[in-house]
C-alpha positions as a printed NumPy array, in Angstrom:
array([[-27.135,  -0.716,  -2.76 ],
       [-26.237,   1.214,  -6.219],
       [-22.285,   0.575,  -6.357],
       [-20.431,   3.536,  -7.748],
       [-18.497,   4.164, -10.738],
       [-14.795,   3.778, -10.741],
       [-14.465,   7.593, -10.525],
       [-16.985,   8.07 ,  -7.973],
       [-14.941,   5.325,  -5.717],
       [-11.64 ,   7.028,  -6.251],
       [-12.993,  10.153,  -5.307],
       [-14.739,   8.958,  -2.217],
       [-11.749,   7.062,  -1.089],
       [ -9.915,  10.32 ,  -1.226],
       [-11.968,  12.191,   0.851],
       [-12.302,   9.451,   3.342],
       [ -8.286,   9.285,   3.645],
       [ -7.98 ,  12.699,   4.088],
       [-10.101,  12.511,   6.699],
       [ -8.936,   9.62 ,   8.314],
       [ -5.338,  11.633,   8.486],
       [ -6.067,  13.276,  11.718],
       [ -6.892,  10.359,  13.487],
       [ -3.938,   9.017,  12.81 ],
       [ -1.839,  11.984,  13.85 ],
       [ -3.768,  11.907,  17.234],
       [ -2.151,   8.665,  17.796],
       [  1.026,   8.81 ,  20.533],
       [  2.987,   6.559,  17.379],
       [  3.075,  10.102,  15.613],
       [  5.416,  11.783,  17.911],
       [  7.569,   8.728,  18.248],
       [  7.756,   8.943,  14.753],
       [  8.585,  12.37 ,  14.634],
       [ 11.479,  11.899,  16.526],
       [ 12.729,   8.287,  14.797],
       [ 13.152,   9.975,  11.033],
       [ 15.84 ,  12.345,  12.577],
       [ 18.368,   9.448,  12.133],
       [ 20.082,   8.771,   8.533],
       [ 19.419,   5.146,   8.854],
       [ 16.104,   5.133,  10.097],
       [ 13.461,   2.41 ,   8.701],
       [ 10.453,   1.371,   9.612],
       [ 10.287,  -1.581,   7.004],
       [  9.708,  -5.452,   8.536],
       [ 12.52 ,  -7.873,   7.855],
       [ 10.732,  -9.349,   4.887],
       [ 10.474,  -5.96 ,   2.469],
       [ 13.974,  -5.05 ,   3.811],
       [ 15.474,  -8.652,   3.018],
       [ 13.543,  -8.68 ,  -0.383],
       [ 14.925,  -4.667,  -1.328],
       [ 18.103,  -5.659,  -0.26 ],
       [ 18.077,  -8.983,  -2.738],
       [ 16.584,  -6.719,  -5.638],
       [ 19.212,  -3.992,  -5.003],
       [ 17.948,  -0.355,  -4.068],
       [ 21.693,   1.253,  -3.749],
       [ 21.751,   3.809,  -6.099],
       [ 18.578,   3.496,  -7.366],
       [ 15.584,   6.166,  -8.13 ],
       [ 12.599,   4.737,  -6.544],
       [  9.041,   5.826,  -6.32 ],
       [  6.275,   4.362,  -3.728],
       [  2.721,   4.445,  -4.977],
       [  0.399,   5.072,  -2.429],
       [  2.905,   6.445,   0.101],
       [  0.444,   7.469,   3.176],
       [  2.519,   9.547,   5.388],
       [  5.791,   9.21 ,   3.79 ],
       [  7.413,   6.764,   6.827],
       [  8.089,   3.788,   4.328],
       [  9.581,   6.46 ,   1.142],
       [ 11.667,   7.961,   4.175],
       [ 13.044,   4.073,   5.366],
       [ 14.206,   3.491,   1.6  ],
       [ 17.087,   5.867,   2.14 ],
       [ 18.403,   3.563,   4.713],
       [ 18.802,   0.845,   2.154],
       [ 20.61 ,   3.231,  -0.441],
       [ 17.999,   4.669,  -2.616],
       [ 19.475,   7.488,  -4.722],
       [ 16.276,   9.444,  -4.475],
       [ 12.835,   8.472,  -3.54 ],
       [  9.623,   9.998,  -4.811],
       [  6.104,   9.146,  -2.887],
       [  2.863,   9.527,  -4.531],
       [ -0.474,   9.621,  -2.876],
       [ -3.974,  11.141,  -3.553],
       [ -4.515,  12.035,  -0.27 ],
       [ -3.209,  15.886,   0.429],
       [ -3.747,  15.334,   4.267],
       [ -1.692,  12.409,   4.446],
       [  1.24 ,  14.237,   2.195],
       [  0.989,  16.987,   4.683],
       [  2.031,  14.733,   7.518],
       [  4.61 ,  12.963,   5.112],
       [  6.271,  16.458,   4.558],
       [  6.257,  17.025,   7.99 ],
       [  8.103,  13.917,   8.487],
       [ 10.738,  15.273,   5.942],
       [ 11.125,  18.245,   7.619],
       [ 12.899,  16.302,  10.141],
       [ 14.826,  14.041,   8.408],
       [ 18.186,  14.304,   6.789],
       [ 17.045,  12.998,   3.51 ],
       [ 15.074,  15.138,   0.832],
       [ 12.151,  12.607,  -0.599],
       [  9.848,  14.46 ,  -2.994],
       [  5.937,  14.052,  -2.304],
       [  3.489,  14.342,  -5.114],
       [ -0.232,  14.314,  -4.774],
       [ -2.085,  12.485,  -7.456],
       [ -4.404,  10.03 ,  -8.081],
       [ -2.408,   7.002,  -9.708],
       [ -4.621,   7.077, -12.789],
       [ -3.768,  10.648, -13.376],
       [  0.246,  10.767, -12.403],
       [  2.017,  13.761, -14.001],
       [  3.826,  13.08 , -17.237],
       [  6.996,  13.97 , -15.918],
       [  6.954,  10.413, -13.809],
       [  6.507,   8.302, -16.861],
       [  9.555,   6.076, -17.209],
       [ 11.473,   7.694, -14.855],
       [ 11.967,   5.025, -12.115],
       [ 14.488,   2.05 , -11.568],
       [ 12.266,   0.403,  -8.975],
       [  8.553,   1.104,  -7.892],
       [  7.288,  -0.077,  -4.647],
       [  3.483,  -1.209,  -3.628],
       [  2.939,  -1.732,  -0.067],
       [  0.159,  -3.165,   2.403],
       [ -3.217,  -1.584,   1.818],
       [ -2.745,  -0.112,  -1.751],
       [ -4.575,  -2.685,  -4.1  ],
       [ -7.35 ,  -3.414,  -2.454],
       [ -8.505,   0.679,  -3.267],
       [ -8.249,   0.242,  -6.933],
       [-11.546,  -0.342,  -8.693],
       [ -9.792,  -1.334, -11.754],
       [ -6.662,  -3.402, -11.168],
       [ -5.551,  -3.552, -14.692],
       [ -6.057,  -0.254, -15.274],
       [ -3.377,   0.203, -11.894],
       [ -1.01 ,  -2.078, -13.312],
       [ -1.098,  -0.328, -16.7  ],
       [ -0.106,   3.006, -14.818],
       [  2.701,   1.477, -12.514],
       [  4.275,   0.071, -15.629],
       [  4.669,   3.466, -17.674],
       [  6.713,   4.749, -14.211],
       [  9.569,   2.305, -14.843],
       [ 12.453,   2.548, -17.182],
       [ 12.957,  -0.501, -19.624],
       [ 13.828,  -2.929, -17.484],
       [ 12.691,  -1.424, -14.16 ],
       [ 11.026,  -3.313, -11.336],
       [  7.947,  -3.348,  -9.699],
       [  8.357,  -4.632,  -5.527],
       [  4.938,  -5.55 ,  -4.102],
       [  4.419,  -6.468,  -0.346],
       [  0.508,  -6.925,   0.337],
       [ -1.612,  -8.641,   2.157],
       [ -3.426, -12.146,   1.045],
       [ -6.893, -11.968,  -0.823],
       [ -7.472, -15.221,   0.991],
       [ -8.118, -13.071,   4.234],
       [-10.589, -11.202,   2.663],
       [-12.913, -14.518,   2.859],
       [-12.583, -13.775,   6.836],
       [-14.457, -11.216,   9.188],
       [-11.997, -11.094,  12.235],
       [-14.851,  -9.322,  14.332],
       [-17.646, -12.27 ,  13.459],
       [-18.846, -14.288,  16.191],
       [-17.154, -16.636,  14.697],
       [-13.855, -15.44 ,  12.951],
       [-12.636, -18.322,  11.577],
       [-15.741, -19.478,   9.51 ],
       [-15.449, -18.023,   5.719],
       [-17.711, -14.99 ,   5.494],
       [-16.927, -13.881,   1.87 ],
       [-16.124, -15.566,  -1.767],
       [-12.727, -15.568,  -2.958],
       [-14.188, -14.284,  -5.778],
       [-15.887, -11.446,  -4.672],
       [-16.791,  -8.677,  -7.254],
       [-18.635,  -5.977,  -4.931],
       [-16.544,  -3.69 ,  -2.811],
       [-16.412,  -3.628,   1.004],
       [-18.366,  -0.197,   1.882],
       [-17.126,   1.516,   5.41 ],
       [-19.017,   4.807,   6.254],
       [-16.581,   5.488,   9.562],
       [-13.212,   6.918,   9.288],
       [-10.405,   4.457,   8.102],
       [ -7.873,   3.974,  11.068],
       [ -5.363,   0.719,  11.669],
       [ -6.834,  -0.04 ,  15.176],
       [-10.318,  -0.037,  16.33 ],
       [-13.056,   2.147,  15.199],
       [-14.03 ,   5.665,  15.451],
       [-17.64 ,   6.037,  15.814],
       [-17.89 ,   8.871,  13.726],
       [-19.54 ,   9.368,   9.84 ],
       [-17.126,   9.64 ,   7.319],
       [-16.922,   9.406,   3.599],
       [-17.733,   6.28 ,   2.383],
       [-14.562,   3.872,   1.665],
       [-14.309,   1.122,  -0.901],
       [-12.585,  -1.947,  -0.512],
       [-11.968,  -4.278,  -3.484],
       [-10.941,  -7.615,  -3.599],
       [ -8.727,  -8.752,  -6.055],
       [ -7.824, -12.361,  -6.041],
       [ -4.191, -13.75 ,  -7.16 ],
       [ -5.43 , -14.269, -10.42 ],
       [ -6.305, -10.954, -11.073],
       [ -3.453,  -9.685, -10.124],
       [ -0.985, -12.115, -11.987],
       [ -3.191, -11.912, -14.955],
       [ -3.158,  -7.485, -14.555],
       [  0.551,  -7.431, -14.173],
       [  1.057,  -9.769, -17.29 ],
       [ -1.313,  -7.776, -19.209],
       [  0.749,  -4.59 , -18.356],
       [  4.097,  -5.823, -19.976],
       [  5.523,  -6.952, -16.708],
       [  7.375, -10.376, -16.187],
       [  6.79 , -11.664, -12.868],
       [ 10.035, -12.588, -11.482],
       [  9.574, -13.562,  -8.024],
       [  6.031, -14.574,  -5.783],
       [  6.074, -15.788,  -2.347],
       [  3.573, -16.284,   0.823],
       [  3.916, -15.751,   4.168],
       [  1.929, -17.036,   7.209],
       [  2.828, -14.07 ,   9.188],
       [  0.467, -10.626,   9.06 ],
       [  1.31 ,  -7.338,   7.516],
       [ -2.076,  -5.607,   8.398],
       [ -4.079,  -4.606,  11.532],
       [ -3.668,  -6.039,  14.671],
       [ -7.205,  -7.901,  14.602],
       [ -5.896, -10.606,  11.43 ],
       [ -2.949, -11.594,  14.343],
       [ -5.554, -14.548,  15.104],
       [ -5.016, -16.128,  11.91 ],
       [ -0.776, -16.569,  12.309],
       [  0.317, -19.494,  14.112],
       [ -2.556, -22.534,  13.447],
       [ -2.446, -25.73 ,  12.908],
       [ -4.166, -25.18 ,   9.066],
       [ -2.614, -22.079,   8.634],
       [ -3.749, -19.297,   5.679],
       [ -1.333, -17.644,   4.039],
       [ -1.609, -14.326,   5.235],
       [  0.633, -11.757,   3.145],
       [  2.647, -12.048,  -0.118],
       [  5.902, -10.449,  -2.061],
       [  5.86 , -10.236,  -5.581],
       [  8.712,  -8.5  ,  -8.241],
       [  7.711,  -7.844, -11.601],
       [ 10.147,  -6.239, -14.498],
       [  9.35 ,  -4.083, -17.26 ]])
């Protein structure tokens, strides 16, 4: 199979996510979310991320979430005291959902459609804190270029907080006949390719634009962050999953994998 260029992969992933949005809105959780965001103290952040953001200090800060999806996490930052929040995503369909949620909320985040590699110049050097959560890094064909752009949105001394799935999990296939057997190399370079809609649970048996998921090991992440001028202040691995329920089978085992991590770096 001929692999796409970086630009082709980014464009195809955008098309796949735009197609995916309608499937997420069909989920009954959407109506629950519409009601929940009306509360001033709404938050969908788990204890791990809430604790880390509280420790880093959100109160009164200007924040950006890169890869904000439908904006629910961006809206959650106000409950921790964020002064201003900007959510950035390249999927206009998910940003439509984000704006719908924001219309029900007492808070007023700003949502911007942009590929991380082509951010508006008005965002450069603007933010005290940048946030990246589960399911962002794997969509980036060039993790070094990604971190260079992330660093540019931070003020000098600004902080990046990352809460992501652990790359060790990419070595396993939870739907394989033996989900505990190693299925892929930790050092894999070619992307995983999917041609069905991207959904968080189950599968939708329809054709969709190809989506390309790239594996970035910890060496890639640390090296890219450092090369971008970010000083790593914190790194911690956890035995719980913050991704699809399929991966819950890897929790609470005698030989326990690291399943997610948090990283804090400062410009």
